[in-house]
C-alpha positions in Angstrom: 0.0 0.0 0.0 2.8 2.4 0.8 4.5 1.8 -2.6 1.2 2.8 -4.3 1.0 6.0 -2.3 4.6 6.8 -3.1 3.9 6.3 -6.8 0.8 8.5 -6.7 2.7 11.1 -4.7 5.5 11.1 -7.3 2.9 11.5 -10.1 1.3 14.4 -8.3 4.7 16.0 -7.7 5.4 15.7 -11.5 2.0 17.3 -12.3 2.8 20.2 -9.9 6.2 20.7 -11.6 4.7 20.6 -15.1 2.1 23.2 -14.0 4.8 25.4 -12.6 6.8 25.2 -15.8 3.8 26.1 -17.9 3.1 28.9 -15.5 6.6 30.4 -15.8 6.3 30.2 -19.6 2.9 32.0 -19.4 4.5 34.6 -17.1 7.0 35.5 -19.9 4.3 35.6 -22.5 2.4 38.5 -20.9 3.9 42.0 -21.0 1.7 43.9 -18.6 1.7 43.9 -14.8 -1.8 42.7 -14.0 -1.8 39.6 -16.2 1.7 38.7 -14.8 0.4 39.1 -11.3 -2.5 36.8 -12.1 -0.3 34.1 -13.5 2.3 34.4 -10.7 -0.4 34.0 -8.1 -1.8 30.9 -9.9 1.7 29.4 -10.0 2.1 30.0 -6.3 -1.3 28.8 -5.2 -2.1 25.9 -7.5 1.4 24.7 -8.5 2.9 24.8 -5.0 -0.2 23.2 -3.4 -0.1 20.3 -5.9 3.6 19.9 -5.2 3.0 19.9 -1.5 0.1 17.4 -1.6 2.4 15.1 -3.6 5.0 15.4 -0.9 2.5 14.5 1.7 1.3 11.4 -0.2 4.9 10.4 -0.9 5.9 10.5 2.8 2.7 9.1 4.2 1.1 10.2 7.5 3.8 11.5 9.8 4.7 14.6 11.8 6.4 15.9 8.7 3.2 15.6 6.7 1.4 17.5 9.4 3.8 20.4 9.1 3.5 20.4 5.3 -0.4 20.4 5.6 0.0 23.4 8.0 2.0 25.2 5.3 -0.7 24.3 2.7 -3.3 26.0 4.9 -1.2 29.1 5.3 -0.6 29.2 1.5 -4.3 28.8 0.8 -5.1 31.8 3.0 -2.1 34.1 2.3 -1.3 33.8 -1.4 -4.7 35.1 -2.8 -4.7 37.8 -0.1 -1.2 39.0 -1.0 -1.9 39.0 -4.7 -5.1 41.1 -4.1 -3.2 43.6 -1.9 -0.5 44.0 -4.6 -3.0 44.5 -7.3 -5.1 46.9 -5.3 -2.1 49.0 -4.3 -1.0 49.2 -8.0 -4.5 50.2 -9.0 -4.7 52.9 -6.3 -1.3 54.2 -7.2 -2.6 54.9 -10.7 -1.0 52.1 -12.6 -2.9 51.2 -15.8 -2.5 48.7 -18.6 -1.3 49.9 -22.0 -4.1 50.4 -24.4 -6.9 50.6 -21.8 -10.1 52.5 -22.3 -8.9 55.2 -19.9 -5.9 56.0 -22.0 -7.9 55.9 -25.2 -10.5 58.3 -23.8 -7.7 60.7 -22.6 -6.2 60.6 -26.1 -9.5 61.4 -27.7 -10.1 64.3 -25.3 -6.7 65.8 -26.1 -7.5 65.4 -29.9 -10.8 67.1 -29.5 -9.4 69.9 -27.4 -6.7 70.5 -30.0 -9.2 70.7 -32.8 -11.3 73.4 -31.2 
């Protein structure tokens, strides 16, 4: 039974690593701050949690697994919260994406004011 759990744990660790690799590739594909923040928070939350669950299954039920599960709970609570705080502070500081409606409307207003 323990060998089967170790094999399942190894498979889940592999899935977590693959997810993180695709996430890092996706991180380099986007050029703006907000999409990169979204991808980075998904890599942290989903990729790391998958990796840690695989580690728990690989090692079986022990004191070490309890500590890893405590880390999982902390990550589940803090990662989305920190990503939200970073995005909110960027928004309140006035950071906007390139090509957003706000920039286009400002450009149109300056064009209209120059024409009159």
